[in-house]
C-alpha positions in Angstrom: -13.5 8.3 -69.3 -15.3 6.3 -66.5 -17.3 8.2 -64.0 -19.1 7.1 -60.9 -19.0 6.4 -57.1 -17.0 4.0 -55.0 -17.9 1.1 -57.3 -16.2 2.8 -60.3 -13.4 4.0 -58.0 -12.7 0.3 -57.3 -13.2 0.0 -53.6 -12.8 -3.6 -52.7 -11.0 -4.8 -55.9 -7.7 -4.3 -57.6 -7.5 -1.6 -60.2 -7.2 -4.2 -63.0 -10.5 -5.8 -61.8 -12.6 -2.7 -62.0 -15.4 -2.7 -64.6 -13.8 0.1 -66.6 -10.3 -1.5 -66.6 -11.9 -4.6 -68.1 -13.1 -2.5 -71.0 -9.8 -0.6 -71.7 -7.4 2.0 -70.6 -8.8 5.5 -69.9 -9.3 8.1 -67.2 -11.3 7.2 -64.1 -13.1 10.1 -62.4 -14.8 8.6 -59.5 -15.4 9.5 -55.8 -16.4 7.1 -53.1 -19.8 8.0 -51.7 -20.6 10.2 -54.7 -24.1 11.3 -55.5 -25.3 12.4 -58.9 -24.6 16.0 -57.8 -21.0 15.0 -57.1 -20.7 13.3 -60.5 -22.1 16.4 -62.2 -19.5 18.6 -60.4 -16.7 16.2 -61.3 -17.7 16.2 -64.9 -18.1 19.9 -65.0 -14.5 20.3 -64.0 -12.8 17.4 -65.9 -14.7 17.4 -69.2 -12.7 20.3 -70.6 -9.4 19.1 -69.0 -9.6 15.5 -70.3 -11.7 16.1 -73.4 -12.6 12.3 -73.6 -14.0 10.7 -76.8 -16.6 8.8 -74.7 -17.9 8.9 -71.1 -19.1 5.8 -69.4 -21.2 6.6 -66.3 -22.2 4.0 -63.7 -24.7 5.9 -61.6 -24.6 5.7 -57.8 -27.5 4.0 -56.0 -30.6 6.2 -56.3 -31.4 8.0 -53.1 -28.0 9.6 -52.6 -28.1 13.3 -52.3 -25.7 16.1 -51.3 -26.3 19.5 -49.9 -24.0 22.5 -49.8 -23.7 23.5 -46.2 -23.3 27.2 -45.4 -20.6 26.8 -42.7 -18.2 24.2 -41.4 -15.4 22.0 -42.6 -17.7 19.7 -44.5 -18.8 21.9 -47.3 -20.9 19.3 -49.0 -22.9 17.0 -46.8 -23.9 13.6 -48.2 -27.3 11.9 -47.5 -28.7 8.5 -48.4 -32.4 7.8 -48.3 -33.2 5.5 -45.5 -29.9 6.0 -43.6 -29.6 7.1 -40.0 -27.7 10.3 -41.0 -31.1 11.6 -42.1 -32.4 12.9 -45.3 -35.5 15.0 -45.3 -38.6 12.8 -45.6 -39.7 14.8 -48.6 -36.5 13.6 -50.4 -37.0 10.0 -49.4 -40.3 9.4 -51.3 -39.7 7.0 -54.2 -41.2 9.4 -56.8 -38.9 12.2 -55.7 -35.9 9.9 -55.8 -36.7 8.9 -59.4 -37.4 12.5 -60.5 -34.1 13.6 -58.9 -32.3 10.9 -60.8 -33.8 12.1 -64.1 -33.1 15.8 -63.2 -29.4 15.0 -62.5 -29.1 12.9 -65.7 -30.4 15.8 -67.7 -27.8 18.1 -66.0 -25.0 15.7 -66.8 -26.1 15.3 -70.4 -26.1 19.1 -70.7 -22.7 19.3 -69.1 -21.0 16.8 -71.4 -22.5 18.4 -74.5 -21.7 16.5 -77.7 -19.4 14.0 -76.0 -21.0 10.5 -76.3 -22.3 9.4 -72.9 -23.1 5.7 -72.1 -25.1 5.5 -68.9 -25.7 2.3 -66.9 -27.7 2.7 -63.7 -26.7 0.8 -60.5 -30.3 -0.4 -60.3 -29.9 -2.1 -63.7 -26.8 -4.1 -62.6 -27.3 -4.6 -58.9 -28.9 -8.0 -59.2 -26.0 -9.2 -61.3 -23.5 -8.2 -58.5 -23.3 -11.5 -56.6 -19.8 -11.4 -55.1 -18.2 -9.0 -52.7 -14.8 -7.2 -52.8 -12.1 -7.4 -50.1 -14.0 -4.8 -48.0 -17.0 -7.2 -47.8 -19.3 -4.4 -48.8 -18.7 -3.4 -52.5 -19.0 -5.5 -55.6 -16.2 -8.1 -56.2 -14.3 -9.1 -59.4 -17.1 -11.2 -60.9 -19.6 -8.3 -60.3 -17.3 -5.9 -62.1 -17.1 -8.3 -65.0 -20.9 -8.3 -65.1 -21.0 -4.5 -65.0 -18.4 -4.2 -67.8 -20.6 -6.3 -70.1 -23.2 -3.5 -69.9 -20.7 -1.0 -71.3 -19.3 -3.1 -74.2 
């Protein structure tokens, strides 16, 4: 099972060009704009439904957060450090961003239990992503090939 954000979802590339399709056929549980909290929620639901033999996680860019809002149509509000939609300054500090990433990875590891989990962080592969997809924003086919090599 592949898990992640819009990159894993395949925004900007054909499905057969996504990093996880280049590895093999399996479930893809991804959400554009996902934070680590969203990935944890997705895994929490789907892990028992799919019961995968292996999970491959490409983490979203660090600095993404989500918050449960008490009212309104948008139950979960997404934030990105340094973006104009605003994240609390306390959550934008680099140390807090790194600690949050570790905290969410621990929660994800606990959630998946004994299921093998292969984690690659966006920060580990970002420099290798040199082309853009059709949306001119997300990684293109060559970038997905580079990402796939980290999971093989």
